N, C-alpha and C positions, 0 to 999 in steps of 0.2 A: 663159797656162796657168790653167785654171779653179781648180785646187786652190791655187795660189799666191795668186790674187786673193781667194778665199773665206777662206783661213786668215789672210790679212792683215786682212780685214774683221773676223774674229773677234777678233783681237788688239786692233784699234783700238776695239772696243766697251768694252774695259776701260781702255785707255790714255787715252781721252777724258777720264776723270775727273782725269787729271793734266795735261791739256792737252798731251798728247804724241800722236804719230802715226807709224806705220810706212808708208812709201811703197813700199819695196822690201825684202822679206825678206832678200835677199842682201846688200845694202849696209848697211841700217839696223841690223842686229843685230851688226855686226862688232866694235863696241867693247864690247858686253855691257850697255850702260847701259839701252837700251830693254827688253832681255830681263829684266834684273833688276827693272825697274819693273813689267813685266807679271807676273812671278812674285809680286811683293809684292801686286799688286792681286787676282790670282785666288786667292791663298792666304790673304790677310789676315795675312801675317807680314812681318817685316822681315829684310832681308839686310844685315848690318853690314859696315863696313870695306871698301867697294869704292870705286873711283875714279870720281866723277861726271863728270869732264871729262878722260878719258884723252888724253894727247898722244903716247904712244909705244906701239908694238906690244906691248911687255911688259905695259903696264898694261891694254891691251885684252884680251890673253890671260888675265890674272889675273881680270878681270871675268867673262869667259866661263867660266873655271874655277870661280869662286864660284857662278855661276848653275847650272852642271851639278852641283856638289856639293850645292847646296840641293835640286835636283830629286831626287837620289838619297836624300837624307836624308828626303824626303817619302815615301819608299817606292816611288818610280816607277822602273821599269826602263827604261833607255835602251840601245839597241843600237848599238855601233860609232860613237859620236859623241864627239869630244873638243873641247876649246876651240879648237884650230886649225881644225876644220871650220867652226865658227861664224865665226871671225875671217877665214877664207879664203872664206867664202860658198858652202859646199857645199849647194846648194839641196835635193838629194834628202834629205840627212840632216837638214837644218833642217825640212823639211816633215814628216818622220817624227817629229821631236821635238815640233813643234806639235800634230800629231795625237794624240800621247801625252798632251799637256797637255789637249787638248779632251776626250779620254776620261775623264781623271781629274777635271777641275774643272768641265766643262760637263755631260757625260753622267752620269758618276759612278754607274754602275749595273752590277750584276753580271748574269750570265745572257747570253742571246743578244740583244745590243743591236740588231742589224739586224732580227732576226726579231720582237722585241717591238714595235719602232717600226712595222714594216710591218703587223703585225696591228692596231695602233691606227689607222693610216691607213685600212686596209681598212674598218674599222667606220664611220669618219666619211664615207667617200666612197661606200659601198655604196648608200645611198638615192638617189644621183645616177646609178646604173647604171654606175658606174666600177669597173674592176678594175685593181689594181696588184700587180706581182710583183717589182719591183726598184727600185733607186734610181738608175737610169740611163736606159735607153731608154724606159721607160713615161712619163717626164716631158717628152718632147720636144714633144708637141702642146699643152702648156699647160693641158689640160683637167683633169688631176688636181690641179694646184696651185690652179686656180680652184675646183674642187669642195671641196678641203680648206679653203680660205680661207672660202668661202661657208658651210661647215658651222657656222661660229661666228656668222654673221649671215645666216641663210637668206634668200635672195631678193636679196642685195646685188650679186651678180655674175652675168654671163652666160658661157656657154662657146661662144659663136659668134665667128667671126673667124679670122685667121691665128694660128698658135701663139705667135709673139712678142708679138702684141697681147694675147692672152688671158693669157699668163704675166705680162706687164708690169703689166696692170691688176690682177691678183690680188695680186702682190707689193707694188705701190704701195699698194693698199688695206690689206694686212696691216700694212705699216709705219705708215701713217697712223692707222688705226682700232684695230689690235690691238697696236701698238707692237712689232711683230716686226722686228728690224733686217734690212735687206736686204743681208746680207753676201755674198749670191750674186747675180750679174748675171743678169737674165732671159735675156739673149742666150746666156749660157753654159749655162743650164739647157736651153734649146731646141736649141742648135747644138753645144755641146761638153759634154754632161753628164758629170759626174764623181761617182761614187757617194759618196765620203767628203765631198765638198763639199755635195752635196744632203742627205745625212744630217745633217751639222752644221747646216745651215740649218733643216731640218725639226724639229730638236729644240727650236728656239725656239717652234714651234707647240705642242709637247707641254708646254713650260714655261708657256706662256700658259694652257693649259687647267688646269694644276695650280695656278696662282697666282691666276687671275682668278675673280671671283665671277659666273660666267656662268649659274648655275642649272643645272637639268637640261635635257636635250633628248630628245624622243621623236619618232620618225618612224613614220608609219603609211601604207601604200599601200592605197588603196581604189579598185579599178577603174583608171580612167585618171588618177587624182589622187594626189598625194602631200601628206599633211598633216604639217606640221612644227610641233611644239609646243615652245616654249622659255620658260624663266623659272623663277624661284624658287618659283612656285606649284606646281610639279610635285614639289618636294622636301617632306620632312617639315617641319612647322611647329609653332609653339607656339599654344596656345589664346589666342584673342583678338587675334592678330596677322594683319593682312591681307597676303597675298602675291599677286603677279600672274603671269600667263603669257599668251603670245600664240600664236594659232593662225594659221599661214599656209598657203595652198593653192597648189600648183604643178602644172603639167602634168607627168605622169610622164616622158614621152619628151623633151620639150624643156627641162624644168626651168625654164621661164618661169613667172612668177607668173600665176595664173588671171586671165582678162580681167575677170570680174565679181565673183568672190569675193575680197574684199579681206581683209587681215589684221585680226583682231579681238583686242582685249585683254580679258581676263577677270580678275576679282579673286575670291579665295576667302579666307574667314575661318573658322578652325576654332572651333567652339563646344563648350562642355563645361565641366567644373569647372576653376576656376583652379588652376594648379600652385602 
């Protein structure tokens, strides 16, 4: 199940700091210990007086109860899930709980979460001639994720090949170069797309943009060519400080780098009275 695998990957991104890992959401949360550790990591708070090595079902249930009580005290509303559901491995309710945690601690935004993210993706992939209207079927051919990834490093990826090859190359590149965790399996994106899983994964791209010093990016279409300008030199600067930017040229239709016009780097220094 795509959602189970992706949500497990999301949890493990936090548990790795404690040298812990969830392999199966159904079995590994039953005693409440990993869930409590996850909650402590994502909230930066401590949960006191739980049993770190429960031997009996009563201790497991008590741990699960403490975890749910903590979630409620955080002001998070959970629907129809009790400690017995976690201890008994009710996957549907566990997935609902994890998604609620993702919304609160990962996405943590008001408004139309899906709509806002979709609008942001559209802006990034529009220069590639791509259109995206959902977080499911549109991602099957791999070209959208390739375009989104390439938009951070123009000219790094190609959109030719079979869907799985394209998606895998893009997601491996994103993990290696952009440090975006591959919590979603490329095979699942292409063959078994799940909207909540894809949305969760894509929010790491948005976080990357918000946290990385990537400078500005401008795209200009002229005739059959696409000019991509990237770098801090496109942003406002201070007098006397040099900033750079790079101009790359692509074929508008194929999105391949131009055969003879190579990327050039320029430097700009603002002159004027010292501040």
